C-alpha positions as CSV (number, residue, x, y, z in Angstrom):
1,M,-38.0,39.6,54.5
2,C,-40.4,42.5,55.1
3,A,-39.3,45.9,53.9
4,R,-40.1,47.7,57.1
5,N,-37.7,45.4,59.0
6,I,-34.5,46.4,57.1
7,S,-32.7,49.7,57.3
8,E,-32.8,52.4,54.7
9,F,-29.2,51.7,53.9
10,S,-29.8,48.0,53.4
11,R,-32.8,48.7,51.2
12,R,-30.8,51.0,49.0
13,T,-28.0,48.5,48.8
14,F,-30.4,45.7,47.9
15,V,-32.2,47.6,45.2
16,T,-28.9,48.8,43.7
17,A,-27.7,45.2,43.5
18,L,-31.0,44.1,41.9
19,A,-30.7,46.9,39.3
20,L,-27.2,45.7,38.4
21,G,-28.6,42.2,37.7
22,M,-26.8,40.6,40.7
23,L,-29.9,39.2,42.3
24,P,-33.1,37.4,41.1
25,A,-36.3,39.3,41.2
26,V,-39.3,38.4,43.4
27,A,-42.5,40.4,43.7
28,R,-44.7,39.7,46.7
29,A,-48.4,39.9,46.2
30,G,-50.3,42.3,48.4
31,N,-47.4,44.2,50.0
32,P,-48.1,47.9,50.3
33,F,-44.4,48.6,49.5
34,D,-42.6,46.5,46.9
35,L,-39.0,46.2,48.1
36,F,-37.7,45.1,44.7
37,S,-39.2,47.8,42.5
38,R,-40.0,50.8,44.8
39,E,-43.3,51.0,43.0
40,G,-45.7,49.4,45.4
41,R,-48.3,47.0,44.1
42,V,-48.7,47.1,40.3
43,R,-52.2,46.4,38.9
44,L,-52.2,46.9,35.2
45,A,-55.1,46.3,32.8
46,A,-55.3,43.0,30.9
47,D,-54.1,44.6,27.7
48,G,-50.8,45.3,29.4
49,G,-50.8,49.1,28.9
50,A,-47.5,50.7,27.9
51,Y,-45.4,47.7,28.6
52,G,-47.7,45.3,26.7
53,R,-47.4,47.6,23.6
54,Y,-43.7,47.9,24.1
55,A,-43.1,44.2,24.4
56,R,-45.3,43.3,21.4
57,T,-43.6,45.9,19.2
58,L,-40.1,44.7,20.3
59,L,-40.9,41.1,19.4
60,A,-42.6,42.0,16.1
61,R,-39.6,44.0,14.9
62,L,-36.6,41.8,15.8
63,P,-33.3,43.1,14.4
64,A,-31.5,41.0,11.8
65,G,-29.9,37.9,13.2
66,V,-32.0,37.9,16.4
67,R,-34.1,34.7,16.8
68,I,-36.6,33.5,19.4
69,R,-35.5,30.0,20.4
70,S,-38.7,28.2,21.4
71,D,-36.8,24.9,21.3
72,L,-34.4,26.0,24.0
73,E,-37.3,27.5,26.0
74,R,-38.8,24.0,26.2
75,I,-35.4,22.6,27.3
76,L,-35.0,25.3,30.0
77,D,-38.6,24.6,31.2
78,R,-37.7,20.9,31.6
79,L,-34.4,21.7,33.3
80,A,-36.2,23.8,35.9
81,S,-38.7,21.0,36.7
82,R,-35.9,18.4,36.8
83,A,-33.8,20.5,39.2
84,R,-36.8,20.9,41.5
85,A,-37.6,17.2,41.4
86,D,-34.0,16.4,42.3
87,A,-34.5,18.7,45.3
88,G,-37.8,16.9,46.3
89,L,-40.0,19.8,45.1
90,P,-43.0,19.8,42.8
91,P,-42.4,20.3,39.1
92,L,-43.4,23.5,37.3
93,K,-46.1,23.6,34.6
94,P,-44.9,25.4,31.5
95,S,-47.3,28.2,30.6
96,N,-47.6,30.8,27.9
97,I,-49.1,33.4,30.3
98,A,-45.9,35.2,31.0
99,R,-43.9,34.1,27.9
100,L,-44.4,37.5,26.2
101,A,-42.7,39.2,29.2
102,A,-39.9,36.6,29.4
103,R,-39.1,36.8,25.7
104,A,-39.3,40.6,25.6
105,Q,-36.9,40.9,28.5
106,A,-34.5,38.5,26.9
107,V,-34.6,40.5,23.7
108,D,-34.2,43.7,25.7
109,M,-31.1,42.2,27.5
110,L,-29.6,41.0,24.2
111,L,-30.0,44.4,22.5
112,G,-28.8,46.3,25.6
113,G,-25.9,43.9,26.4
114,Y,-26.9,43.5,30.0
115,V,-28.5,41.0,32.4
116,G,-31.1,42.2,34.8
117,H,-34.7,42.7,35.8
118,H,-35.2,46.4,35.1
119,S,-35.5,47.3,31.5
120,P,-33.6,50.4,30.4
121,S,-36.9,51.5,29.0
122,G,-38.1,51.9,32.6
123,F,-40.2,48.7,33.1
124,T,-39.5,46.8,36.4
125,F,-40.2,43.1,36.8
126,P,-43.5,43.5,38.7
127,R,-44.8,45.9,36.0
128,R,-43.7,43.5,33.2
129,F,-45.3,40.5,34.8
130,E,-48.6,42.0,35.7
131,A,-48.8,43.7,32.3
132,V,-49.2,40.3,30.6
133,A,-50.5,38.2,33.4
134,G,-52.6,40.5,35.5
135,P,-52.5,41.0,39.3
136,D,-54.1,37.7,40.5
137,H,-51.3,35.1,40.3
138,G,-49.8,35.6,43.7
139,N,-46.1,36.0,44.3
140,H,-43.9,35.9,41.2
141,G,-40.2,35.6,40.5
142,E,-37.7,35.9,37.7
143,N,-34.2,34.6,36.9
144,A,-32.1,35.9,34.0
145,A,-28.8,34.9,32.5
146,R,-26.7,34.9,29.3
147,D,-24.0,32.7,27.7
148,R,-21.7,34.4,25.3
149,Q,-19.1,31.6,24.9
150,R,-18.3,30.7,21.4
151,G,-19.9,27.6,20.0
152,P,-23.3,26.6,18.7
153,V,-26.5,27.8,20.4
154,D,-27.9,24.4,21.3
155,A,-29.1,22.3,24.1
156,M,-25.6,22.1,25.6
157,K,-25.4,25.9,25.7
158,A,-28.8,26.1,27.3
159,A,-27.8,23.6,30.0
160,R,-24.6,25.6,30.7
161,L,-26.7,28.8,31.0
162,F,-29.1,27.0,33.4
163,R,-26.2,25.9,35.6
164,Q,-25.5,29.6,36.3
165,W,-28.8,29.7,38.2
166,L,-28.1,26.5,40.1
167,E,-24.6,27.6,41.0
168,S,-25.8,31.0,42.3
169,S,-27.3,30.7,45.8
170,A,-29.8,33.5,45.3
171,H,-31.0,32.3,41.9
172,R,-31.2,28.7,43.0
173,A,-33.3,29.7,46.0
174,N,-35.6,31.6,43.7
175,L,-36.0,28.6,41.4
176,M,-36.6,26.3,44.4
177,R,-39.3,28.3,46.1
178,R,-41.8,25.6,47.1
179,S,-44.9,27.7,46.2
180,W,-44.1,28.1,42.5
181,R,-46.4,26.2,40.3
182,F,-45.9,27.7,36.8
183,V,-43.0,28.8,34.6
184,S,-42.6,30.8,31.4
185,T,-39.2,30.9,29.7
186,G,-38.0,33.3,27.0
187,A,-34.8,32.5,25.1
188,V,-33.3,34.5,22.3
189,A,-30.1,34.2,20.3
190,R,-27.8,36.2,18.0
191,G,-24.7,34.6,16.7
192,H,-23.2,32.5,19.5
193,H,-24.9,34.6,22.2
194,L,-27.9,33.2,24.2
195,Y,-30.0,35.2,26.6
196,A,-32.7,33.6,28.7
197,V,-35.3,34.8,31.2
198,Q,-37.4,32.4,33.4
199,I,-40.5,33.6,35.2
200,Y,-42.2,31.7,38.0
201,W,-45.5,32.2,39.8
202,E,-47.9,30.6,42.3
203,K,-51.4,30.4,40.8
């Protein structure tokens, strides 16, 4: 949907819902106005600028008890490709290009006790993605979720978290976008809490 084709009221309502973590995030390459971030096109340097520094510092100084779960990241990558295959879509190639952004946002969500695409530190999804990947990867999207049910943080919990995306029409549509070719997943845990972010892009 093009930004200029929706009313100002609809735009405000949509952006508010996104900020509250109720919708997946998608950034469209080349648009003069980015509906999802109100920032327009973001073109950051390869070093990632302020967000790159923020993300690296965040991951280098994890609080006690917070762990990056690379094993569950691999499981979530596979679940994404399997779900797409079941829908007759091409699988996604796991990539490290956006893993820094995915992990940092997962940590940000865990520490802040929220689920969403806009960091309380002020970094929106387009800014986070392009800080680590650059501006030349086409459209890109993001799903985020958490599972705080008691029990071990294991493959079963990861699968239950993933089902949240499949059972949400908006998140499922984001996952099933035909043009996506790559995925980076970030998963972090503390106690029985699991937070995960999955980022998709075209090229």
